[in-house]
C-alpha positions as CSV (number, residue, x, y, z in Angstrom):
1,M,-65.8,98.8,-5.4
2,S,-62.8,101.0,-6.8
3,T,-62.2,101.4,-10.4
4,V,-58.5,101.9,-10.0
5,G,-57.1,100.4,-12.9
6,G,-60.2,100.9,-15.2
7,D,-64.0,100.9,-15.0
8,R,-64.5,97.0,-15.5
9,L,-62.4,96.2,-12.5
10,G,-64.9,97.9,-10.3
11,L,-67.8,95.9,-11.5
12,P,-68.9,93.0,-9.4
13,G,-68.4,89.3,-10.7
14,T,-66.2,88.2,-13.5
15,Q,-64.4,90.2,-15.8
16,V,-63.0,88.6,-19.0
17,Q,-62.8,89.4,-22.8
18,Q,-62.5,86.1,-24.7
19,D,-62.5,85.5,-28.4
20,A,-62.9,82.3,-30.2
21,G,-59.6,81.2,-29.9
22,S,-59.2,81.9,-26.1
23,P,-59.8,78.7,-23.5
24,P,-62.5,78.9,-21.0
25,L,-61.9,79.9,-17.3
26,P,-61.4,77.0,-15.1
27,P,-64.7,75.8,-13.9
28,K,-65.7,75.8,-10.2
29,L,-63.8,78.8,-9.0
30,T,-65.1,79.3,-5.5
31,A,-62.8,82.3,-4.2
32,R,-64.8,85.4,-3.3
33,S,-62.0,87.5,-5.3
34,W,-59.4,86.9,-7.8
35,I,-57.1,88.3,-10.4
36,V,-54.8,87.3,-13.0
37,A,-52.5,89.6,-14.6
38,D,-49.3,89.9,-16.9
39,A,-46.4,91.2,-14.3
40,E,-44.4,92.8,-17.2
41,S,-47.0,94.5,-18.9
42,G,-49.3,95.0,-16.3
43,Q,-52.5,93.7,-18.3
44,V,-55.3,92.2,-16.1
45,L,-56.1,89.2,-18.2
46,A,-59.4,88.3,-15.9
47,S,-60.7,89.3,-12.4
48,H,-63.4,88.5,-10.2
49,N,-64.4,91.3,-7.6
50,A,-61.0,92.6,-8.1
51,H,-61.3,95.5,-5.7
52,W,-63.4,93.8,-3.2
53,Q,-62.0,94.6,0.4
54,L,-61.3,91.6,2.3
55,A,-59.2,90.5,5.4
56,P,-55.7,89.7,3.9
57,A,-54.3,87.5,6.6
58,S,-50.3,87.1,6.3
59,T,-50.5,88.1,2.2
60,L,-50.3,91.7,4.2
61,K,-46.6,90.8,5.0
62,M,-45.8,91.6,1.6
63,L,-46.6,95.5,1.9
64,F,-44.4,95.0,5.3
65,A,-41.7,93.7,3.6
66,D,-41.6,95.9,0.6
67,T,-42.0,98.8,3.1
68,V,-39.3,97.9,5.5
69,L,-36.8,95.6,4.0
70,P,-35.1,98.4,2.0
71,K,-34.6,100.2,5.1
72,I,-32.7,97.6,7.3
73,A,-29.2,96.0,6.4
74,K,-29.4,92.4,6.1
75,T,-26.3,92.2,8.3
76,Q,-27.8,94.5,11.1
77,E,-28.2,92.5,14.5
78,H,-30.7,93.2,16.9
79,T,-30.9,91.6,20.5
80,V,-34.6,90.9,21.3
81,A,-36.1,92.9,24.2
82,D,-39.4,91.6,26.0
83,A,-41.3,94.8,24.6
84,D,-40.5,93.5,21.1
85,L,-42.6,90.4,21.5
86,R,-45.7,92.3,23.1
87,G,-49.1,93.0,21.2
88,M,-49.2,89.8,19.1
89,G,-52.6,88.3,18.8
90,D,-53.5,85.1,20.2
91,G,-52.6,82.2,17.9
92,S,-50.1,84.1,16.0
93,S,-48.0,82.2,14.1
94,L,-44.5,82.1,15.2
95,V,-40.8,81.2,14.0
96,G,-39.3,80.9,17.2
97,V,-37.8,84.3,18.1
98,K,-36.7,84.3,21.9
99,E,-36.0,87.1,24.1
100,K,-32.5,88.3,24.9
101,L,-31.2,86.4,21.9
102,S,-29.6,88.3,18.9
103,Y,-30.6,87.9,15.3
104,T,-29.8,89.5,12.1
105,A,-32.3,91.2,9.7
106,H,-31.6,88.1,7.4
107,D,-32.5,85.6,9.9
108,L,-36.0,87.6,10.9
109,W,-36.6,87.9,7.1
110,L,-36.4,84.3,6.7
111,G,-38.9,83.8,9.4
112,V,-41.3,86.3,7.8
113,F,-41.2,84.6,4.3
114,L,-40.8,81.1,5.0
115,H,-42.6,80.5,8.5
116,S,-44.9,83.8,8.3
117,G,-43.7,84.5,11.8
118,N,-45.3,87.3,13.3
119,D,-42.6,87.2,16.0
120,A,-40.1,88.0,13.2
121,V,-42.5,90.9,12.1
122,H,-42.7,92.5,15.4
123,V,-39.2,92.2,16.0
124,L,-38.1,93.8,12.7
125,A,-41.1,96.7,13.2
126,A,-39.1,97.3,16.5
127,M,-35.8,97.6,14.5
128,N,-37.7,100.2,12.1
129,G,-38.9,102.2,15.1
130,G,-41.8,100.2,16.4
131,V,-45.2,99.0,15.4
132,D,-46.9,102.1,15.0
133,K,-44.5,103.8,13.0
134,T,-44.3,100.9,10.9
135,V,-47.9,100.7,10.4
136,Q,-48.0,104.4,9.5
137,E,-45.3,103.7,6.8
138,M,-47.0,100.6,5.5
139,N,-50.3,102.7,5.0
140,A,-48.2,105.7,3.2
141,H,-46.5,103.1,0.9
142,A,-49.9,101.4,0.0
143,K,-51.1,104.6,-1.0
144,E,-48.0,105.4,-3.0
145,L,-48.6,102.1,-4.9
146,Q,-52.1,103.3,-5.6
147,A,-53.2,100.2,-3.3
148,D,-56.0,102.2,-2.1
149,D,-58.3,99.3,-0.9
150,T,-55.7,98.6,1.6
151,H,-55.8,99.7,5.3
152,V,-53.1,98.4,7.8
153,V,-53.9,98.0,11.3
154,S,-51.3,95.4,12.4
155,P,-48.0,94.6,10.2
156,D,-48.3,91.1,10.4
157,G,-51.6,90.7,9.0
158,F,-53.5,89.4,12.1
159,D,-57.6,89.9,12.0
160,M,-58.1,93.3,13.4
161,P,-61.0,95.6,12.9
162,G,-60.6,97.8,9.7
163,Q,-57.6,95.9,8.4
164,V,-58.4,95.2,4.7
165,S,-56.9,95.0,1.2
166,S,-58.1,93.4,-2.0
167,A,-56.7,91.1,-4.9
168,Y,-56.0,94.0,-6.9
169,D,-54.0,95.7,-4.3
170,L,-52.2,92.5,-3.2
171,T,-51.3,92.0,-6.8
172,L,-49.8,95.5,-6.9
173,I,-47.8,95.1,-3.8
174,A,-46.5,91.5,-4.9
175,R,-45.5,93.3,-8.2
176,S,-43.7,95.9,-6.4
177,G,-42.0,93.8,-3.8
178,L,-40.5,91.5,-6.8
179,K,-38.5,94.3,-8.1
180,N,-36.3,93.6,-4.8
181,P,-33.6,91.1,-5.3
182,D,-33.8,90.2,-1.4
183,F,-37.7,90.2,-1.8
184,R,-37.4,87.7,-4.6
185,E,-34.8,85.6,-2.9
186,Y,-36.7,85.3,0.5
187,C,-39.9,84.4,-1.1
188,A,-38.4,81.7,-3.4
189,T,-36.6,80.0,-0.6
190,V,-37.7,76.6,0.2
191,S,-36.0,75.9,3.6
192,A,-33.2,77.2,5.6
193,K,-31.9,77.2,9.3
194,F,-33.2,79.5,11.9
195,P,-30.9,80.4,15.1
196,G,-31.8,78.8,18.1
197,D,-30.7,79.0,21.8
198,Y,-27.1,78.6,22.9
199,E,-26.2,74.9,23.6
200,K,-25.7,73.8,27.1
201,D,-22.7,71.6,28.6
202,K,-23.0,68.6,30.7
203,A,-23.4,70.7,33.8
204,G,-26.5,72.5,32.2
205,K,-24.4,75.8,31.5
206,P,-24.7,77.6,28.1
207,T,-22.0,77.5,26.0
208,K,-20.8,79.7,23.1
209,V,-22.1,77.4,20.3
210,R,-25.4,78.4,19.2
211,G,-27.9,75.9,17.7
212,A,-30.4,76.0,14.7
213,F,-33.3,74.5,13.6
214,G,-34.9,73.8,10.0
215,I,-37.8,75.7,8.8
216,Q,-39.8,75.2,5.6
217,N,-41.6,77.5,3.5
218,T,-45.6,77.5,4.0
219,D,-46.4,78.2,0.3
220,R,-47.4,74.5,-0.9
221,L,-47.1,75.5,-4.6
222,L,-43.6,76.2,-3.7
223,T,-42.8,73.1,-1.6
224,G,-45.0,70.5,-2.8
225,A,-46.4,70.0,0.8
226,D,-49.6,68.2,1.9
227,G,-50.3,66.9,-1.4
228,V,-50.2,70.0,-3.3
229,R,-47.8,69.6,-6.6
230,P,-45.0,72.4,-6.9
231,Y,-46.0,74.6,-9.5
232,P,-43.5,74.7,-12.4
233,G,-41.5,78.2,-12.7
234,L,-43.0,79.3,-9.3
235,I,-41.3,82.8,-8.4
236,G,-43.2,83.2,-5.0
237,V,-44.7,84.9,-3.2
238,K,-47.1,84.7,0.0
239,N,-49.6,82.6,1.5
240,G,-52.1,83.3,4.4
241,F,-54.8,82.2,6.6
242,T,-57.0,83.7,9.5
243,T,-60.2,83.2,10.7
244,N,-61.6,86.2,9.2
245,A,-59.8,85.9,5.7
246,G,-59.6,82.2,5.2
247,N,-57.0,81.3,2.9
248,T,-55.6,83.9,0.9
249,F,-52.4,83.4,-1.6
250,T,-50.5,85.7,-4.1
251,G,-48.5,83.4,-6.6
252,A,-45.9,84.7,-9.4
253,A,-44.7,82.0,-12.0
254,E,-42.9,82.3,-15.4
255,R,-43.2,80.2,-18.3
256,D,-41.7,80.6,-22.0
257,G,-40.6,84.1,-21.0
258,R,-44.1,85.3,-19.6
259,K,-44.5,86.1,-16.0
260,L,-47.9,86.2,-14.3
261,L,-49.3,87.2,-11.1
262,V,-52.5,85.5,-9.6
263,T,-54.1,86.7,-6.2
264,V,-56.7,84.2,-4.7
265,M,-58.8,85.3,-1.7
266,H,-60.9,83.3,0.5
267,P,-62.0,80.2,-1.6
268,A,-63.9,77.4,-0.5
269,T,-62.8,75.6,2.9
270,G,-59.9,73.3,2.7
271,A,-56.4,74.3,3.2
272,S,-55.4,73.2,-0.3
273,E,-58.3,74.9,-2.3
274,V,-56.6,78.2,-2.6
275,Y,-53.4,76.6,-4.2
276,K,-55.5,74.4,-6.4
277,E,-57.5,77.7,-7.9
278,T,-54.1,79.5,-8.2
279,A,-52.5,76.7,-10.2
280,A,-55.7,76.6,-12.5
281,L,-55.7,80.4,-12.9
282,L,-51.9,80.4,-13.7
283,D,-52.7,77.7,-16.2
284,W,-55.4,79.5,-18.0
285,G,-53.3,82.9,-18.1
286,F,-50.4,81.0,-19.7
287,K,-52.8,79.6,-22.4
288,A,-55.0,82.8,-22.8
289,A,-52.5,85.7,-22.8
290,P,-51.8,85.4,-26.3
291,T,-55.5,86.0,-27.4
292,V,-57.5,87.3,-24.4
293,K,-58.3,91.2,-24.4
294,P,-57.3,92.8,-21.2
295,V,-59.9,94.0,-18.9
296,G,-57.7,96.2,-17.0
297,T,-54.3,97.2,-16.0
298,L,-52.1,97.4,-12.9
299,V,-51.7,101.0,-12.3
300,P,-48.0,102.5,-11.7
301,A,-47.2,104.1,-8.5
302,R,-48.4,107.6,-7.9
303,S,-44.8,109.2,-8.1
304,A,-44.3,107.5,-11.5
305,A,-47.6,108.5,-12.5
306,N,-47.4,111.9,-11.5
307,S,-43.9,112.2,-13.7
308,N,-45.8,111.7,-16.8
309,T,-48.2,114.3,-15.9
310,P,-47.7,117.8,-18.0
311,A,-46.6,120.9,-16.6
312,D,-49.8,122.7,-16.7
313,G,-51.4,119.8,-14.8
314,T,-53.8,118.3,-17.4
315,K,-54.0,114.6,-17.6
316,D,-51.9,112.8,-20.3
317,P,-54.4,110.7,-22.5
318,A,-52.1,107.7,-22.6
319,Q,-51.7,107.7,-18.9
320,A,-54.7,105.4,-18.5
321,A,-52.9,102.6,-20.6
322,V,-49.3,103.1,-18.9
323,T,-48.0,100.2,-17.1
324,A,-44.8,100.0,-15.0
325,A,-42.9,97.0,-13.9
326,S,-39.1,98.0,-13.6
327,G,-36.8,95.9,-11.5
328,S,-33.2,94.8,-10.4
329,G,-31.6,92.1,-12.5
330,G,-33.8,92.6,-15.6
331,I,-36.4,90.5,-14.1
332,W,-39.3,93.1,-14.5
333,T,-39.8,95.3,-17.8
334,T,-41.1,98.7,-17.7
335,V,-43.6,98.8,-20.5
336,A,-45.3,102.3,-21.1
337,L,-46.9,104.2,-24.0
338,S,-45.3,107.4,-25.0
339,A,-46.9,110.6,-23.5
340,G,-45.4,112.3,-26.7
341,A,-47.6,110.3,-29.1
342,L,-49.7,112.3,-32.0
343,A,-52.8,114.0,-30.9
344,L,-54.9,112.1,-33.3
345,V,-53.6,108.7,-31.9
346,A,-54.2,110.0,-28.3
347,V,-57.7,111.1,-29.2
348,I,-58.5,107.8,-31.0
349,T,-57.1,106.0,-27.9
350,F,-59.1,108.0,-25.3
351,L,-62.3,107.2,-27.3
352,I,-61.7,103.6,-27.8
353,H,-61.0,103.3,-23.9
354,R,-64.2,105.1,-23.3
355,R,-66.0,102.8,-25.4
356,H,-64.1,99.7,-24.3
357,P,-62.4,100.5,-21.3
358,I,-59.2,98.9,-20.7
359,P,-58.7,99.5,-16.9
360,G,-55.8,99.7,-14.9
361,L,-54.8,96.9,-12.8
362,P,-52.7,87.1,-2.4
363,G,-54.1,80.4,2.3
364,G,-52.3,77.5,3.2
365,S,-51.7,75.7,6.4
366,R,-48.7,75.6,8.8
367,I,-46.3,72.9,7.9
368,S,-45.1,72.8,11.7
369,R,-46.2,74.5,14.8
370,R,-49.7,74.7,13.2
371,R,-51.9,76.7,15.3
372,R,-55.5,77.9,14.9
373,S,-57.7,80.0,17.1
374,R,-60.4,82.5,17.0
375,G,-58.9,85.3,14.6
376,G,-55.7,83.8,14.9
377,I,-53.5,83.7,12.0
378,T,-51.8,80.0,11.2
379,D,-49.7,81.1,8.2
C-alpha cells in the first residue's frame, strides 16, 4: 500500500500507538479499511489498512462535489436534455430529475447530497462540460489533494472496472470539501423539497404551477432513520453502497471544540453496521485524542506542499509534519510547523520521525426509492 502520510499507514492491519491512559479500540470492528483523524491538526489517531484501494460507491460523490461545486453558481439553471441522463448504470439511485424540466444547481446539489442521485450528478456533469471532462477534472483534483489511491471512471461512484479509492483518500477529500461552506451546508441538510413536474388542471393540461416533493438525507447518523441513533455533533458527510463496495461512509463530527473525521469501508453485511462502526470509532477518537500518539497525518494538497519547498528544490525537513485544513467561516484551522525552525530542531525531528514514523494522513440504504441490482448503487 501507499505510504503517503507516513510509513505506518502503508502497513497492513491496525495501526495505533496507545499509552496506559488511552482507551482500547472498539471491539469487533469488521470493516476492511477505516481511519480516524483529527480534522484540524491532520493527525491520524488510528487506522486499519488505510491505503487499501477499494470500490468507493457514492462516497466518491464527495470528490465530484469538491471538484465541480465551486465552478457552478447555485442559481444557474439548466433544462435537462435527454442526453444528460444517458450512461447511468442499471440500478442507479435517482432523485427524480426529468427531461425537459429546468433545475437550479442548488436543487441538483440537494439531490446529490441528500438522495445520492446519480441523475443529479449527470446533469451537473453536463453543466460542467460533460462526463468525460468531469472525470478528467476529478482525477486531476485527486492528484492535487495527494489522494493517489483514487482513480475515477464514473463521477457518481457507480461500480466500474478500475474505479477505486481508499479510507485515507476519502478522508482527505472530505476534509477538503468541508472547507467549502456550500459543501458543509448540503451534507448537513436533513431534508428538503425537490422540484417536481408542473401541476395539471382539470382538463389534464399543464399549469404554470410547479409541484415539489420531499427528499431526506440517506445518512442515518444524521437523520436517525431505520433504528440508527443520530450522532451528536455530526457535521456530515457522505454514505454509499454498491455491490462491489458494500457499505461505505465518511463522517465528520465535533465535540468540545475538537473535530474528527472517520471513514469506514466495507464492514460486515447489514446496512446499519457501517454507521455503528463509524459511531464507535468517533466515540473512541474523542476519548483517545488527548493521550494517543498519532500514527500518521493528513497531508496538504500538492500546491500547498510545494509552496513550502525551498528555492533550491530540497525538501523542507519539517514538511513531513505539516498539516493543513484552512476553511471559510473559521471552521477549519491551518496547523503547520514552521519551515524556518532552527537547524538543530529540524535534524532532531527528522531523526525521531525516522525511528518512530509519524506519517501523514467514507453505506447505508436508501430511505425511499431503494434499489438494488447487480453492480448498482442504492445510495
